[in-house]
PDB file of N, CA, C and O in Angstrom:
ATOM      1  N   MET A   1      26.256 -46.330  31.605  1.00  0.00           N
ATOM      2  CA  MET A   1      24.889 -46.417  32.114  1.00  0.00           C
ATOM      3  C   MET A   1      24.583 -47.832  32.621  1.00  0.00           C
ATOM      4  O   MET A   1      23.985 -48.012  33.682  1.00  0.00           O
ATOM      5  N   LYS A   2      25.010 -48.830  31.836  1.00  0.00           N
ATOM      6  CA  LYS A   2      24.744 -50.203  32.264  1.00  0.00           C
ATOM      7  C   LYS A   2      25.462 -50.506  33.578  1.00  0.00           C
ATOM      8  O   LYS A   2      24.942 -51.236  34.422  1.00  0.00           O
ATOM      9  N   ILE A   3      26.659 -49.943  33.746  1.00  0.00           N
ATOM     10  CA  ILE A   3      27.401 -50.174  34.992  1.00  0.00           C
ATOM     11  C   ILE A   3      26.621 -49.591  36.170  1.00  0.00           C
ATOM     12  O   ILE A   3      26.549 -50.204  37.235  1.00  0.00           O
ATOM     13  N   HIS A   4      26.039 -48.405  35.976  1.00  0.00           N
ATOM     14  CA  HIS A   4      25.250 -47.804  37.052  1.00  0.00           C
ATOM     15  C   HIS A   4      24.056 -48.687  37.411  1.00  0.00           C
ATOM     16  O   HIS A   4      23.778 -48.918  38.588  1.00  0.00           O
ATOM     17  N   LYS A   5      23.357 -49.175  36.392  1.00  0.00           N
ATOM     18  CA  LYS A   5      22.192 -50.010  36.661  1.00  0.00           C
ATOM     19  C   LYS A   5      22.607 -51.280  37.389  1.00  0.00           C
ATOM     20  O   LYS A   5      21.946 -51.703  38.337  1.00  0.00           O
ATOM     21  N   LEU A   6      23.709 -51.892  36.942  1.00  0.00           N
ATOM     22  CA  LEU A   6      24.185 -53.113  37.597  1.00  0.00           C
ATOM     23  C   LEU A   6      24.575 -52.818  39.040  1.00  0.00           C
ATOM     24  O   LEU A   6      24.275 -53.605  39.938  1.00  0.00           O
ATOM     25  N   SER A   7      25.243 -51.689  39.266  1.00  0.00           N
ATOM     26  CA  SER A   7      25.668 -51.366  40.629  1.00  0.00           C
ATOM     27  C   SER A   7      24.450 -51.135  41.524  1.00  0.00           C
ATOM     28  O   SER A   7      24.462 -51.512  42.695  1.00  0.00           O
ATOM     29  N   PHE A   8      23.392 -50.513  40.974  1.00  0.00           N
ATOM     30  CA  PHE A   8      22.184 -50.312  41.775  1.00  0.00           C
ATOM     31  C   PHE A   8      21.548 -51.650  42.111  1.00  0.00           C
ATOM     32  O   PHE A   8      21.087 -51.855  43.234  1.00  0.00           O
ATOM     33  N   ILE A   9      21.519 -52.572  41.138  1.00  0.00           N
ATOM     34  CA  ILE A   9      20.956 -53.900  41.395  1.00  0.00           C
ATOM     35  C   ILE A   9      21.803 -54.609  42.451  1.00  0.00           C
ATOM     36  O   ILE A   9      21.266 -55.233  43.367  1.00  0.00           O
ATOM     37  N   GLU A  10      23.123 -54.511  42.321  1.00  0.00           N
ATOM     38  CA  GLU A  10      24.006 -55.152  43.295  1.00  0.00           C
ATOM     39  C   GLU A  10      23.818 -54.546  44.684  1.00  0.00           C
ATOM     40  O   GLU A  10      23.835 -55.265  45.683  1.00  0.00           O
ATOM     41  N   LEU A  11      23.640 -53.234  44.750  1.00  0.00           N
ATOM     42  CA  LEU A  11      23.393 -52.592  46.048  1.00  0.00           C
ATOM     43  C   LEU A  11      22.104 -53.118  46.667  1.00  0.00           C
ATOM     44  O   LEU A  11      22.050 -53.378  47.869  1.00  0.00           O
ATOM     45  N   GLY A  12      21.070 -53.274  45.850  1.00  0.00           N
ATOM     46  CA  GLY A  12      19.808 -53.812  46.362  1.00  0.00           C
ATOM     47  C   GLY A  12      19.986 -55.230  46.885  1.00  0.00           C
ATOM     48  O   GLY A  12      19.476 -55.571  47.952  1.00  0.00           O
ATOM     49  N   LEU A  13      20.714 -56.062  46.129  1.00  0.00           N
ATOM     50  CA  LEU A  13      20.946 -57.437  46.567  1.00  0.00           C
ATOM     51  C   LEU A  13      21.767 -57.455  47.853  1.00  0.00           C
ATOM     52  O   LEU A  13      21.474 -58.225  48.768  1.00  0.00           O
ATOM     53  N   LEU A  14      22.791 -56.611  47.926  1.00  0.00           N
ATOM     54  CA  LEU A  14      23.616 -56.558  49.136  1.00  0.00           C
ATOM     55  C   LEU A  14      22.788 -56.114  50.330  1.00  0.00           C
ATOM     56  O   LEU A  14      22.924 -56.667  51.421  1.00  0.00           O
ATOM     57  N   LEU A  15      21.929 -55.118  50.132  1.00  0.00           N
ATOM     58  CA  LEU A  15      21.078 -54.653  51.228  1.00  0.00           C
ATOM     59  C   LEU A  15      20.156 -55.759  51.706  1.00  0.00           C
ATOM     60  O   LEU A  15      19.985 -55.954  52.909  1.00  0.00           O
ATOM     61  N   SER A  16      19.561 -56.487  50.766  1.00  0.00           N
ATOM     62  CA  SER A  16      18.667 -57.580  51.159  1.00  0.00           C
ATOM     63  C   SER A  16      19.435 -58.663  51.898  1.00  0.00           C
ATOM     64  O   SER A  16      18.943 -59.213  52.883  1.00  0.00           O
ATOM     65  N   LEU A  17      20.644 -58.973  51.429  1.00  0.00           N
ATOM     66  CA  LEU A  17      21.460 -59.993  52.103  1.00  0.00           C
ATOM     67  C   LEU A  17      21.820 -59.539  53.510  1.00  0.00           C
ATOM     68  O   LEU A  17      21.762 -60.330  54.452  1.00  0.00           O
ATOM     69  N   VAL A  18      22.191 -58.270  53.658  1.00  0.00           N
ATOM     70  CA  VAL A  18      22.538 -57.750  54.983  1.00  0.00           C
ATOM     71  C   VAL A  18      21.342 -57.822  55.916  1.00  0.00           C
ATOM     72  O   VAL A  18      21.474 -58.198  57.080  1.00  0.00           O
ATOM     73  N   ILE A  19      20.163 -57.457  55.397  1.00  0.00           N
ATOM     74  CA  ILE A  19      18.953 -57.504  56.232  1.00  0.00           C
ATOM     75  C   ILE A  19      18.678 -58.939  56.668  1.00  0.00           C
ATOM     76  O   ILE A  19      18.355 -59.188  57.829  1.00  0.00           O
ATOM     77  N   ILE A  20      18.809 -59.891  55.727  1.00  0.00           N
ATOM     78  CA  ILE A  20      18.577 -61.302  56.066  1.00  0.00           C
ATOM     79  C   ILE A  20      19.576 -61.760  57.125  1.00  0.00           C
ATOM     80  O   ILE A  20      19.203 -62.442  58.080  1.00  0.00           O
ATOM     81  N   LEU A  21      20.850 -61.385  56.956  1.00  0.00           N
ATOM     82  CA  LEU A  21      21.869 -61.789  57.931  1.00  0.00           C
ATOM     83  C   LEU A  21      21.564 -61.190  59.297  1.00  0.00           C
ATOM     84  O   LEU A  21      21.695 -61.867  60.317  1.00  0.00           O
ATOM     85  N   VAL A  22      21.153 -59.910  59.322  1.00  0.00           N
ATOM     86  CA  VAL A  22      20.838 -59.265  60.602  1.00  0.00           C
ATOM     87  C   VAL A  22      19.671 -59.972  61.270  1.00  0.00           C
ATOM     88  O   VAL A  22      19.686 -60.176  62.484  1.00  0.00           O
ATOM     89  N   VAL A  23      18.651 -60.351  60.490  1.00  0.00           N
ATOM     90  CA  VAL A  23      17.499 -61.049  61.061  1.00  0.00           C
ATOM     91  C   VAL A  23      17.913 -62.401  61.630  1.00  0.00           C
ATOM     92  O   VAL A  23      17.480 -62.785  62.717  1.00  0.00           O
ATOM     93  N   ILE A  24      18.767 -63.130  60.879  1.00  0.00           N
ATOM     94  CA  ILE A  24      19.231 -64.442  61.355  1.00  0.00           C
ATOM     95  C   ILE A  24      20.028 -64.282  62.648  1.00  0.00           C
ATOM     96  O   ILE A  24      19.800 -65.007  63.616  1.00  0.00           O
ATOM     97  N   ILE A  25      20.970 -63.322  62.659  1.00  0.00           N
ATOM     98  CA  ILE A  25      21.781 -63.115  63.871  1.00  0.00           C
ATOM     99  C   ILE A  25      20.889 -62.675  65.024  1.00  0.00           C
ATOM    100  O   ILE A  25      21.102 -63.073  66.170  1.00  0.00           O
ATOM    101  N   TYR A  26      19.879 -61.842  64.714  1.00  0.00           N
ATOM    102  CA  TYR A  26      18.963 -61.370  65.753  1.00  0.00           C
ATOM    103  C   TYR A  26      18.225 -62.546  66.382  1.00  0.00           C
ATOM    104  O   TYR A  26      18.092 -62.616  67.603  1.00  0.00           O
ATOM    105  N   LYS A  27      17.744 -63.473  65.548  1.00  0.00           N
ATOM    106  CA  LYS A  27      17.026 -64.633  66.080  1.00  0.00           C
ATOM    107  C   LYS A  27      17.972 -65.535  66.868  1.00  0.00           C
ATOM    108  O   LYS A  27      17.605 -66.053  67.922  1.00  0.00           O
ATOM    109  N   VAL A  28      19.194 -65.721  66.353  1.00  0.00           N
ATOM    110  CA  VAL A  28      20.156 -66.605  67.036  1.00  0.00           C
ATOM    111  C   VAL A  28      20.552 -66.024  68.390  1.00  0.00           C
ATOM    112  O   VAL A  28      20.671 -66.759  69.371  1.00  0.00           O
ATOM    113  N   SER A  29      20.757 -64.699  68.447  1.00  0.00           N
ATOM    114  CA  SER A  29      21.208 -64.072  69.694  1.00  0.00           C
ATOM    115  C   SER A  29      20.050 -63.879  70.665  1.00  0.00           C
ATOM    116  O   SER A  29      20.271 -63.450  71.798  1.00  0.00           O
ATOM    117  N   GLY A  30      18.833 -64.183  70.255  1.00  0.00           N
ATOM    118  CA  GLY A  30      17.696 -64.058  71.156  1.00  0.00           C
ATOM    119  C   GLY A  30      17.255 -62.619  71.361  1.00  0.00           C
ATOM    120  O   GLY A  30      16.649 -62.310  72.387  1.00  0.00           O
ATOM    121  N   GLY A  31      17.539 -61.726  70.416  1.00  0.00           N
ATOM    122  CA  GLY A  31      17.063 -60.350  70.519  1.00  0.00           C
ATOM    123  C   GLY A  31      18.036 -59.427  71.221  1.00  0.00           C
ATOM    124  O   GLY A  31      17.624 -58.401  71.762  1.00  0.00           O
ATOM    125  N   ASN A  32      19.344 -59.770  71.227  1.00  0.00           N
ATOM    126  CA  ASN A  32      20.326 -58.911  71.890  1.00  0.00           C
ATOM    127  C   ASN A  32      20.879 -57.832  70.962  1.00  0.00           C
ATOM    128  O   ASN A  32      21.754 -57.063  71.361  1.00  0.00           O
ATOM    129  N   LEU A  33      20.374 -57.768  69.722  1.00  0.00           N
ATOM    130  CA  LEU A  33      20.947 -56.833  68.745  1.00  0.00           C
ATOM    131  C   LEU A  33      20.170 -55.524  68.656  1.00  0.00           C
ATOM    132  O   LEU A  33      20.433 -54.714  67.767  1.00  0.00           O
ATOM    133  N   GLU A  34      19.219 -55.302  69.561  1.00  0.00           N
ATOM    134  CA  GLU A  34      18.447 -54.058  69.476  1.00  0.00           C
ATOM    135  C   GLU A  34      19.362 -52.840  69.581  1.00  0.00           C
ATOM    136  O   GLU A  34      19.188 -51.865  68.851  1.00  0.00           O
ATOM    137  N   TYR A  35      20.342 -52.899  70.495  1.00  0.00           N
ATOM    138  CA  TYR A  35      21.265 -51.774  70.652  1.00  0.00           C
ATOM    139  C   TYR A  35      22.115 -51.608  69.402  1.00  0.00           C
ATOM    140  O   TYR A  35      22.348 -50.488  68.946  1.00  0.00           O
ATOM    141  N   LEU A  36      22.586 -52.745  68.841  1.00  0.00           N
ATOM    142  CA  LEU A  36      23.397 -52.682  67.630  1.00  0.00           C
ATOM    143  C   LEU A  36      22.587 -52.133  66.468  1.00  0.00           C
ATOM    144  O   LEU A  36      23.095 -51.326  65.690  1.00  0.00           O
ATOM    145  N   LEU A  37      21.321 -52.561  66.337  1.00  0.00           N
ATOM    146  CA  LEU A  37      20.472 -52.062  65.253  1.00  0.00           C
ATOM    147  C   LEU A  37      20.245 -50.568  65.398  1.00  0.00           C
ATOM    148  O   LEU A  37      20.258 -49.847  64.400  1.00  0.00           O
ATOM    149  N   SER A  38      20.037 -50.090  66.610  1.00  0.00           N
ATOM    150  CA  SER A  38      19.840 -48.650  66.809  1.00  0.00           C
ATOM    151  C   SER A  38      21.110 -47.892  66.437  1.00  0.00           C
ATOM    152  O   SER A  38      21.040 -46.803  65.867  1.00  0.00           O
ATOM    153  N   ASP A  39      22.282 -48.470  66.759  1.00  0.00           N
ATOM    154  CA  ASP A  39      23.545 -47.840  66.373  1.00  0.00           C
ATOM    155  C   ASP A  39      23.657 -47.776  64.863  1.00  0.00           C
ATOM    156  O   ASP A  39      24.047 -46.745  64.315  1.00  0.00           O
ATOM    157  N   LEU A  40      23.315 -48.884  64.170  1.00  0.00           N
ATOM    158  CA  LEU A  40      23.396 -48.898  62.706  1.00  0.00           C
ATOM    159  C   LEU A  40      22.447 -47.863  62.112  1.00  0.00           C
ATOM    160  O   LEU A  40      22.809 -47.172  61.159  1.00  0.00           O
ATOM    161  N   LEU A  41      21.233 -47.745  62.662  1.00  0.00           N
ATOM    162  CA  LEU A  41      20.286 -46.749  62.164  1.00  0.00           C
ATOM    163  C   LEU A  41      20.837 -45.346  62.384  1.00  0.00           C
ATOM    164  O   LEU A  41      20.687 -44.477  61.525  1.00  0.00           O
ATOM    165  N   GLY A  42      21.466 -45.124  63.515  1.00  0.00           N
ATOM    166  CA  GLY A  42      22.062 -43.818  63.776  1.00  0.00           C
ATOM    167  C   GLY A  42      23.169 -43.506  62.785  1.00  0.00           C
ATOM    168  O   GLY A  42      23.272 -42.380  62.299  1.00  0.00           O
ATOM    169  N   ILE A  43      24.010 -44.512  62.478  1.00  0.00           N
ATOM    170  CA  ILE A  43      25.095 -44.308  61.512  1.00  0.00           C
ATOM    171  C   ILE A  43      24.508 -44.007  60.137  1.00  0.00           C
ATOM    172  O   ILE A  43      24.994 -43.126  59.429  1.00  0.00           O
ATOM    173  N   LEU A  44      23.456 -44.745  59.758  1.00  0.00           N
ATOM    174  CA  LEU A  44      22.846 -44.522  58.437  1.00  0.00           C
ATOM    175  C   LEU A  44      22.256 -43.123  58.351  1.00  0.00           C
ATOM    176  O   LEU A  44      22.382 -42.463  57.319  1.00  0.00           O
ATOM    177  N   THR A  45      21.608 -42.657  59.429  1.00  0.00           N
ATOM    178  CA  THR A  45      21.001 -41.328  59.383  1.00  0.00           C
ATOM    179  C   THR A  45      22.086 -40.250  59.354  1.00  0.00           C
ATOM    180  O   THR A  45      21.894 -39.204  58.734  1.00  0.00           O
ATOM    181  N   PHE A  46      23.224 -40.491  60.015  1.00  0.00           N
ATOM    182  CA  PHE A  46      24.300 -39.501  59.969  1.00  0.00           C
ATOM    183  C   PHE A  46      24.926 -39.444  58.582  1.00  0.00           C
ATOM    184  O   PHE A  46      25.347 -38.378  58.133  1.00  0.00           O
ATOM    185  N   ASN A  47      24.986 -40.583  57.905  1.00  0.00           N
ATOM    186  CA  ASN A  47      25.529 -40.585  56.543  1.00  0.00           C
ATOM    187  C   ASN A  47      24.542 -39.919  55.600  1.00  0.00           C
ATOM    188  O   ASN A  47      24.807 -39.817  54.402  1.00  0.00           O
TER     189      ASN A  47
END
């Protein structure tokens, strides 16, 4: 049970880190990641 809780916490931290990285890359690229973000959303919805 503790492993499950830890894995859920780790998943949350990883998701937040990924979101932060995507935002940073988005700002650095000047907004060229809209197509990539839509692709990622499509992949997430298919999963």
